[in-house]
N, CA, C and O atoms as CSV, one atom per row, in Angstrom:
chain,resi,resn,atom,element,x,y,z
A,1,MET,N,N,-131.671,264.910,-67.990
A,1,MET,CA,C,-133.061,264.682,-68.171
A,1,MET,C,C,-133.418,264.949,-69.607
A,1,MET,O,O,-133.087,265.994,-70.167
A,2,SER,N,N,-134.077,264.017,-70.179
A,2,SER,CA,C,-134.476,264.171,-71.559
A,2,SER,C,C,-135.799,264.933,-71.746
A,2,SER,O,O,-136.545,265.098,-70.781
A,3,LEU,N,N,-136.102,265.397,-72.959
A,3,LEU,CA,C,-137.383,265.930,-73.314
A,3,LEU,C,C,-138.591,265.027,-72.964
A,3,LEU,O,O,-139.613,265.447,-72.422
A,4,ASP,N,N,-138.366,263.733,-73.334
A,4,ASP,CA,C,-139.395,262.760,-73.098
A,4,ASP,C,C,-139.717,262.646,-71.649
A,4,ASP,O,O,-140.887,262.610,-71.269
A,5,GLN,N,N,-138.645,262.586,-70.779
A,5,GLN,CA,C,-138.846,262.367,-69.343
A,5,GLN,C,C,-139.518,263.641,-68.773
A,5,GLN,O,O,-140.395,263.514,-67.919
A,6,ILE,N,N,-139.163,264.791,-69.187
A,6,ILE,CA,C,-139.820,266.015,-68.747
A,6,ILE,C,C,-141.303,266.086,-69.106
A,6,ILE,O,O,-142.172,266.442,-68.310
A,7,THR,N,N,-141.527,265.706,-70.413
A,7,THR,CA,C,-142.857,265.766,-70.878
A,7,THR,C,C,-143.775,264.753,-70.110
A,7,THR,O,O,-144.927,265.062,-69.805
A,8,GLN,N,N,-143.202,263.476,-69.795
A,8,GLN,CA,C,-143.910,262.520,-69.057
A,8,GLN,C,C,-144.237,262.998,-67.628
A,8,GLN,O,O,-145.365,262.908,-67.143
A,9,GLN,N,N,-143.154,263.518,-66.980
A,9,GLN,CA,C,-143.489,264.020,-65.540
A,9,GLN,C,C,-144.468,265.143,-65.537
A,9,GLN,O,O,-145.336,265.211,-64.666
A,10,MET,N,N,-144.346,266.081,-66.547
A,10,MET,CA,C,-145.313,267.207,-66.490
A,10,MET,C,C,-146.722,266.753,-66.838
A,10,MET,O,O,-147.693,267.353,-66.377
A,11,SER,N,N,-146.851,265.692,-67.651
A,11,SER,CA,C,-148.120,265.213,-67.994
A,11,SER,C,C,-148.830,264.580,-66.755
A,11,SER,O,O,-150.058,264.578,-66.665
A,12,GLN,N,N,-148.118,264.112,-65.926
A,12,GLN,CA,C,-148.620,263.423,-64.599
A,12,GLN,C,C,-149.137,264.659,-63.660
A,12,GLN,O,O,-150.023,264.457,-62.830
A,13,ARG,N,N,-148.575,265.872,-63.819
A,13,ARG,CA,C,-148.999,266.925,-62.911
A,13,ARG,C,C,-150.079,267.804,-63.415
A,13,ARG,O,O,-150.771,268.465,-62.640
A,14,VAL,N,N,-150.247,267.825,-64.776
A,14,VAL,CA,C,-151.263,268.654,-65.379
A,14,VAL,C,C,-152.643,267.995,-65.377
A,14,VAL,O,O,-152.860,266.918,-65.932
A,15,LYS,N,N,-153.547,268.695,-64.730
A,15,LYS,CA,C,-154.911,268.093,-64.728
A,15,LYS,C,C,-155.848,269.099,-65.459
A,15,LYS,O,O,-155.605,270.306,-65.494
A,16,PRO,N,N,-156.912,268.536,-66.029
A,16,PRO,CA,C,-157.855,269.519,-66.743
A,16,PRO,C,C,-158.267,270.742,-65.851
A,16,PRO,O,O,-158.765,270.566,-64.739
A,17,GLY,N,N,-158.048,271.955,-66.366
A,17,GLY,CA,C,-158.420,273.097,-65.629
A,17,GLY,C,C,-157.319,273.653,-64.690
A,17,GLY,O,O,-157.463,274.709,-64.073
A,18,ALA,N,N,-156.224,272.887,-64.620
A,18,ALA,CA,C,-155.156,273.281,-63.732
A,18,ALA,C,C,-154.702,274.786,-63.988
A,18,ALA,O,O,-154.419,275.539,-63.056
A,19,ILE,N,N,-154.658,275.131,-65.211
A,19,ILE,CA,C,-154.436,276.526,-65.570
A,19,ILE,C,C,-155.298,276.746,-66.770
A,19,ILE,O,O,-155.351,275.896,-67.659
A,20,ASP,N,N,-156.018,277.935,-66.824
A,20,ASP,CA,C,-156.915,278.129,-67.826
A,20,ASP,C,C,-156.266,278.852,-69.096
A,20,ASP,O,O,-156.715,279.898,-69.564
A,21,ALA,N,N,-155.176,278.182,-69.587
A,21,ALA,CA,C,-154.540,278.765,-70.634
A,21,ALA,C,C,-153.600,277.744,-71.330
A,21,ALA,O,O,-153.397,276.627,-70.852
A,22,THR,N,N,-153.026,278.190,-72.503
A,22,THR,CA,C,-151.986,277.224,-73.017
A,22,THR,C,C,-150.590,277.870,-72.832
A,22,THR,O,O,-150.405,279.087,-72.848
A,23,VAL,N,N,-149.629,276.936,-72.656
A,23,VAL,CA,C,-148.319,277.432,-72.386
A,23,VAL,C,C,-147.305,276.555,-73.149
A,23,VAL,O,O,-147.469,275.337,-73.206
A,24,LYS,N,N,-146.251,277.171,-73.739
A,24,LYS,CA,C,-145.229,276.499,-74.527
A,24,LYS,C,C,-143.933,276.806,-73.793
A,24,LYS,O,O,-143.605,277.950,-73.479
A,25,PHE,N,N,-143.213,275.712,-73.536
A,25,PHE,CA,C,-141.859,275.798,-72.983
A,25,PHE,C,C,-140.938,275.597,-74.134
A,25,PHE,O,O,-140.902,274.500,-74.692
A,26,ASP,N,N,-140.156,276.635,-74.542
A,26,ASP,CA,C,-139.281,276.455,-75.713
A,26,ASP,C,C,-137.901,276.230,-75.309
A,26,ASP,O,O,-137.292,277.076,-74.654
A,27,PHE,N,N,-137.390,275.140,-75.668
A,27,PHE,CA,C,-136.002,274.769,-75.212
A,27,PHE,C,C,-135.030,274.905,-76.356
A,27,PHE,O,O,-133.944,274.327,-76.321
A,28,GLY,N,N,-135.406,275.668,-77.381
A,28,GLY,CA,C,-134.485,275.902,-78.482
A,28,GLY,C,C,-134.227,274.675,-79.243
A,28,GLY,O,O,-135.186,273.980,-79.577
A,29,ASP,N,N,-133.044,274.344,-79.548
A,29,ASP,CA,C,-132.775,273.121,-80.343
A,29,ASP,C,C,-133.210,271.779,-79.685
A,29,ASP,O,O,-133.376,270.749,-80.337
A,30,ASP,N,N,-133.376,271.874,-78.377
A,30,ASP,CA,C,-133.789,270.635,-77.583
A,30,ASP,C,C,-135.222,270.374,-77.665
A,30,ASP,O,O,-135.636,269.362,-77.099
A,31,GLY,N,N,-136.075,271.157,-78.304
A,31,GLY,CA,C,-137.461,270.959,-78.524
A,31,GLY,C,C,-138.373,271.839,-77.746
A,31,GLY,O,O,-137.970,272.901,-77.270
A,32,GLN,N,N,-139.603,271.414,-77.607
A,32,GLN,CA,C,-140.558,272.273,-76.832
A,32,GLN,C,C,-141.633,271.307,-76.140
A,32,GLN,O,O,-141.855,270.154,-76.508
A,33,ILE,N,N,-142.213,271.913,-75.164
A,33,ILE,CA,C,-143.351,271.193,-74.503
A,33,ILE,C,C,-144.602,272.164,-74.569
A,33,ILE,O,O,-144.530,273.355,-74.267
A,34,PHE,N,N,-145.658,271.582,-74.961
A,34,PHE,CA,C,-146.955,272.413,-75.097
A,34,PHE,C,C,-147.880,271.912,-74.084
A,34,PHE,O,O,-148.158,270.713,-74.043
A,35,VAL,N,N,-148.369,272.751,-73.269
A,35,VAL,CA,C,-149.325,272.420,-72.183
A,35,VAL,C,C,-150.513,273.047,-72.425
A,35,VAL,O,O,-150.527,274.271,-72.556
A,36,ASP,N,N,-151.690,272.283,-72.519
A,36,ASP,CA,C,-153.056,272.849,-72.628
A,36,ASP,C,C,-153.690,272.642,-71.379
A,36,ASP,O,O,-154.208,271.563,-71.091
A,37,GLY,N,N,-153.674,273.756,-70.522
A,37,GLY,CA,C,-154.258,273.676,-69.217
A,37,GLY,C,C,-155.681,273.428,-69.111
A,37,GLY,O,O,-156.143,272.890,-68.104
A,38,ASN,N,N,-156.462,273.816,-70.164
A,38,ASN,CA,C,-157.929,273.581,-70.188
A,38,ASN,C,C,-158.203,272.156,-70.326
A,38,ASN,O,O,-159.001,271.588,-69.581
A,39,ALA,N,N,-157.535,271.533,-71.300
A,39,ALA,CA,C,-157.805,270.059,-71.569
A,39,ALA,C,C,-156.990,269.120,-70.617
A,39,ALA,O,O,-157.269,267.933,-70.453
A,40,GLY,N,N,-155.965,269.767,-70.012
A,40,GLY,CA,C,-155.007,268.950,-69.190
A,40,GLY,C,C,-154.037,268.028,-69.925
A,40,GLY,O,O,-153.612,266.994,-69.410
A,41,THR,N,N,-153.715,268.427,-71.100
A,41,THR,CA,C,-152.773,267.662,-71.911
A,41,THR,C,C,-151.420,268.308,-72.104
A,41,THR,O,O,-151.227,269.523,-72.134
A,42,VAL,N,N,-150.483,267.342,-72.234
A,42,VAL,CA,C,-148.965,267.851,-72.456
A,42,VAL,C,C,-148.483,267.091,-73.636
A,42,VAL,O,O,-148.634,265.873,-73.732
A,43,SER,N,N,-147.851,267.886,-74.609
A,43,SER,CA,C,-147.313,267.281,-75.836
A,43,SER,C,C,-146.056,267.968,-76.239
A,43,SER,O,O,-145.625,268.898,-75.557
A,44,ASN,N,N,-145.459,267.566,-77.293
A,44,ASN,CA,C,-144.248,268.141,-77.799
A,44,ASN,C,C,-144.610,268.977,-79.149
A,44,ASN,O,O,-143.760,269.217,-80.007
A,45,GLU,N,N,-145.862,269.362,-79.233
A,45,GLU,CA,C,-146.239,270.129,-80.422
A,45,GLU,C,C,-145.578,271.486,-80.365
A,45,GLU,O,O,-145.259,272.003,-79.295
A,46,ASP,N,N,-145.375,272.067,-81.574
A,46,ASP,CA,C,-144.945,273.446,-81.612
A,46,ASP,C,C,-146.063,274.316,-82.013
A,46,ASP,O,O,-146.104,274.791,-83.147
A,47,SER,N,N,-147.042,274.561,-81.065
A,47,SER,CA,C,-148.178,275.377,-81.420
A,47,SER,C,C,-148.138,276.748,-80.731
A,47,SER,O,O,-147.369,276.960,-79.794
A,48,GLU,N,N,-148.938,277.629,-81.187
A,48,GLU,CA,C,-149.040,278.878,-80.654
A,48,GLU,C,C,-149.713,278.774,-79.252
A,48,GLU,O,O,-150.638,277.987,-79.053
A,49,ALA,N,N,-149.229,279.573,-78.316
A,49,ALA,CA,C,-149.711,279.465,-76.884
A,49,ALA,C,C,-149.955,280.856,-76.357
A,49,ALA,O,O,-149.417,281.846,-76.852
A,50,ASP,N,N,-150.806,280.897,-75.312
A,50,ASP,CA,C,-151.096,282.190,-74.665
A,50,ASP,C,C,-149.821,282.766,-73.963
A,50,ASP,O,O,-149.700,283.977,-73.781
A,51,CYS,N,N,-148.875,281.857,-73.574
A,51,CYS,CA,C,-147.708,282.260,-73.008
A,51,CYS,C,C,-146.557,281.330,-73.407
A,51,CYS,O,O,-146.689,280.116,-73.255
A,52,THR,N,N,-145.393,281.872,-73.930
A,52,THR,CA,C,-144.279,281.126,-74.332
A,52,THR,C,C,-143.201,281.448,-73.308
A,52,THR,O,O,-142.932,282.609,-73.000
A,53,ILE,N,N,-142.594,280.388,-72.791
A,53,ILE,CA,C,-141.381,280.578,-71.909
A,53,ILE,C,C,-140.220,280.038,-72.648
A,53,ILE,O,O,-140.268,278.868,-73.029
A,54,THR,N,N,-139.222,280.741,-72.881
A,54,THR,CA,C,-137.920,280.360,-73.459
A,54,THR,C,C,-136.898,280.226,-72.395
A,54,THR,O,O,-136.606,281.162,-71.652
A,55,ILE,N,N,-136.340,279.009,-72.328
A,55,ILE,CA,C,-135.426,278.727,-71.316
A,55,ILE,C,C,-134.604,277.444,-71.789
A,55,ILE,O,O,-135.115,276.653,-72.582
A,56,SER,N,N,-133.342,277.260,-71.294
A,56,SER,CA,C,-132.650,276.153,-71.746
A,56,SER,C,C,-133.118,274.940,-70.896
A,56,SER,O,O,-133.675,275.060,-69.805
A,57,MET,N,N,-132.834,273.764,-71.504
A,57,MET,CA,C,-133.290,272.546,-70.810
A,57,MET,C,C,-132.656,272.442,-69.386
A,57,MET,O,O,-133.323,272.088,-68.414
A,58,ASP,N,N,-131.332,272.768,-69.314
A,58,ASP,CA,C,-130.636,272.701,-67.991
A,58,ASP,C,C,-131.306,273.617,-67.034
A,58,ASP,O,O,-131.636,273.186,-65.929
A,59,ASN,N,N,-131.541,274.900,-67.388
A,59,ASN,CA,C,-132.157,275.842,-66.501
A,59,ASN,C,C,-133.596,275.415,-66.079
A,59,ASN,O,O,-134.058,275.667,-64.966
A,60,PHE,N,N,-134.255,274.756,-67.046
A,60,PHE,CA,C,-135.655,274.306,-66.712
A,60,PHE,C,C,-135.563,273.174,-65.689
A,60,PHE,O,O,-136.358,273.145,-64.749
A,61,VAL,N,N,-134.662,272.282,-65.834
A,61,VAL,CA,C,-134.477,271.207,-64.869
A,61,VAL,C,C,-134.213,271.823,-63.461
A,61,VAL,O,O,-134.836,271.425,-62.477
A,62,ALA,N,N,-133.224,272.856,-63.390
A,62,ALA,CA,C,-132.898,273.472,-62.164
A,62,ALA,C,C,-134.099,274.225,-61.591
A,62,ALA,O,O,-134.268,274.263,-60.372
A,63,LEU,N,N,-134.936,274.823,-62.441
A,63,LEU,CA,C,-136.140,275.543,-62.005
A,63,LEU,C,C,-137.119,274.614,-61.404
A,63,LEU,O,O,-137.664,274.856,-60.327
A,64,SER,N,N,-137.348,273.519,-62.125
A,64,SER,CA,C,-138.385,272.584,-61.725
A,64,SER,C,C,-138.034,271.727,-60.390
A,64,SER,O,O,-138.887,271.164,-59.703
A,65,SER,N,N,-136.744,271.723,-60.156
A,65,SER,CA,C,-136.252,271.046,-59.015
A,65,SER,C,C,-136.073,271.941,-57.764
A,65,SER,O,O,-135.756,271.497,-56.660
A,66,GLY,N,N,-136.299,273.195,-58.030
A,66,GLY,CA,C,-136.131,274.169,-57.002
A,66,GLY,C,C,-134.821,274.769,-56.766
A,66,GLY,O,O,-134.657,275.588,-55.862
A,67,ASP,N,N,-133.824,274.370,-57.591
A,67,ASP,CA,C,-132.448,274.852,-57.489
A,67,ASP,C,C,-132.253,276.307,-58.191
A,67,ASP,O,O,-131.241,276.983,-58.005
A,68,LEU,N,N,-133.256,276.684,-58.958
A,68,LEU,CA,C,-133.297,277.964,-59.607
A,68,LEU,C,C,-134.471,278.765,-59.356
A,68,LEU,O,O,-135.576,278.325,-59.678
A,69,ASP,N,N,-134.338,279.947,-58.789
A,69,ASP,CA,C,-135.556,280.821,-58.414
A,69,ASP,C,C,-136.076,281.301,-59.721
A,69,ASP,O,O,-135.302,281.753,-60.565
A,70,PRO,N,N,-137.435,281.217,-59.936
A,70,PRO,CA,C,-137.927,281.847,-61.218
A,70,PRO,C,C,-137.743,283.316,-61.359
A,70,PRO,O,O,-137.457,283.798,-62.455
A,71,THR,N,N,-137.900,284.075,-60.258
A,71,THR,CA,C,-137.602,285.490,-60.369
A,71,THR,C,C,-136.150,285.772,-60.724
A,71,THR,O,O,-135.887,286.609,-61.587
A,72,THR,N,N,-135.278,285.155,-60.135
A,72,THR,CA,C,-133.889,285.333,-60.345
A,72,THR,C,C,-133.563,284.876,-61.867
A,72,THR,O,O,-132.776,285.538,-62.543
A,73,ALA,N,N,-134.136,283.834,-62.327
A,73,ALA,CA,C,-133.837,283.336,-63.630
A,73,ALA,C,C,-134.411,284.376,-64.708
A,73,ALA,O,O,-133.809,284.586,-65.761
A,74,PHE,N,N,-135.527,284.967,-64.400
A,74,PHE,CA,C,-136.122,285.992,-65.214
A,74,PHE,C,C,-135.215,287.224,-65.312
A,74,PHE,O,O,-134.896,287.751,-66.378
A,75,MET,N,N,-134.816,287.648,-64.043
A,75,MET,CA,C,-133.947,288.933,-64.068
A,75,MET,C,C,-132.601,288.833,-64.678
A,75,MET,O,O,-132.032,289.789,-65.204
A,76,MET,N,N,-132.055,287.491,-64.575
A,76,MET,CA,C,-130.769,287.247,-65.183
A,76,MET,C,C,-130.782,286.849,-66.749
A,76,MET,O,O,-129.777,286.607,-67.417
A,77,GLY,N,N,-132.132,286.829,-67.207
A,77,GLY,CA,C,-132.263,286.519,-68.655
A,77,GLY,C,C,-132.158,285.052,-68.984
A,77,GLY,O,O,-132.084,284.678,-70.154
A,78,LYS,N,N,-132.151,284.243,-67.996
A,78,LYS,CA,C,-132.146,282.745,-68.190
A,78,LYS,C,C,-133.532,282.277,-68.617
A,78,LYS,O,O,-133.699,281.190,-69.169
A,79,LEU,N,N,-134.468,283.080,-68.362
A,79,LEU,CA,C,-135.847,282.695,-68.685
A,79,LEU,C,C,-136.605,283.920,-69.224
A,79,LEU,O,O,-136.681,284.978,-68.599
A,80,LYS,N,N,-137.164,283.700,-70.437
A,80,LYS,CA,C,-137.848,284.823,-71.147
A,80,LYS,C,C,-139.288,284.423,-71.326
A,80,LYS,O,O,-139.577,283.285,-71.695
A,81,VAL,N,N,-140.258,285.404,-71.052
A,81,VAL,CA,C,-141.648,285.177,-71.153
A,81,VAL,C,C,-142.257,286.100,-72.322
A,81,VAL,O,O,-142.076,287.316,-72.384
A,82,LYS,N,N,-142.947,285.401,-73.168
A,82,LYS,CA,C,-143.642,286.043,-74.256
A,82,LYS,C,C,-145.134,285.840,-74.139
A,82,LYS,O,O,-145.580,284.700,-74.009
A,83,GLY,N,N,-145.916,286.886,-74.179
A,83,GLY,CA,C,-147.357,286.679,-74.140
A,83,GLY,C,C,-147.850,287.114,-72.716
A,83,GLY,O,O,-147.387,288.098,-72.140
A,84,ASN,N,N,-148.860,286.276,-72.175
A,84,ASN,CA,C,-149.524,286.595,-70.985
A,84,ASN,C,C,-148.686,286.244,-69.716
A,84,ASN,O,O,-148.531,285.088,-69.322
A,85,MET,N,N,-148.165,287.338,-69.118
A,85,MET,CA,C,-147.395,287.139,-67.922
A,85,MET,C,C,-148.166,286.547,-66.786
A,85,MET,O,O,-147.625,285.777,-65.993
A,86,GLY,N,N,-149.304,286.863,-66.705
A,86,GLY,CA,C,-150.244,286.252,-65.642
A,86,GLY,C,C,-150.287,284.695,-65.668
A,86,GLY,O,O,-150.351,284.004,-64.651
A,87,VAL,N,N,-150.248,284.244,-66.882
A,87,VAL,CA,C,-150.210,282.786,-67.007
A,87,VAL,C,C,-148.907,282.123,-66.404
A,87,VAL,O,O,-148.913,281.089,-65.737
A,88,ALA,N,N,-147.756,282.891,-66.745
A,88,ALA,CA,C,-146.536,282.405,-66.261
A,88,ALA,C,C,-146.497,282.301,-64.724
A,88,ALA,O,O,-145.898,281.395,-64.145
A,89,MET,N,N,-147.176,283.289,-64.095
A,89,MET,CA,C,-147.227,283.314,-62.609
A,89,MET,C,C,-147.945,282.145,-61.995
A,89,MET,O,O,-147.736,281.833,-60.823
A,90,LYS,N,N,-148.835,281.455,-62.809
A,90,LYS,CA,C,-149.639,280.372,-62.281
A,90,LYS,C,C,-148.883,278.939,-62.553
A,90,LYS,O,O,-149.443,277.885,-62.251
A,91,LEU,N,N,-147.725,278.965,-63.075
A,91,LEU,CA,C,-147.129,277.728,-63.441
A,91,LEU,C,C,-146.555,276.915,-62.355
A,91,LEU,O,O,-146.242,275.739,-62.538
A,92,GLN,N,N,-146.404,277.544,-61.181
A,92,GLN,CA,C,-145.809,276.703,-60.025
A,92,GLN,C,C,-146.503,275.408,-59.789
A,92,GLN,O,O,-145.883,274.421,-59.394
A,93,SER,N,N,-147.865,275.398,-60.041
A,93,SER,CA,C,-148.583,274.165,-59.766
A,93,SER,C,C,-148.237,272.972,-60.717
A,93,SER,O,O,-148.462,271.813,-60.368
A,94,ILE,N,N,-147.706,273.271,-61.876
A,94,ILE,CA,C,-147.445,272.215,-62.765
A,94,ILE,C,C,-145.820,271.938,-62.858
A,94,ILE,O,O,-145.377,270.933,-63.413
A,95,LEU,N,N,-145.050,272.864,-62.299
A,95,LEU,CA,C,-143.657,272.663,-62.342
A,95,LEU,C,C,-143.109,271.808,-61.254
A,95,LEU,O,O,-142.000,271.281,-61.341
A,96,GLY,N,N,-143.930,271.672,-60.186
A,96,GLY,CA,C,-143.496,270.797,-59.127
A,96,GLY,C,C,-143.174,271.571,-57.879
A,96,GLY,O,O,-142.787,270.983,-56.869
């Protein structure tokens, strides 16, 4: 799955007010996805966010399809959270 495909799918799920924060998914060299939960927008901007989640593209795809448990991914170091952990806990609604 490409960054563009993930961005498009996520933009269909994010509605204004879905989460009252900004989140950045950092895929390293593969790029990033910036979600503005207040405005309901999704882009590939590299902006400062309330919560930044660093994860590989493969692990993100597994996470969003339900093949990787978020808690397990966090404990194994496959997913790193920087910033507001409470925001990270609300992300299930936009991940699928």
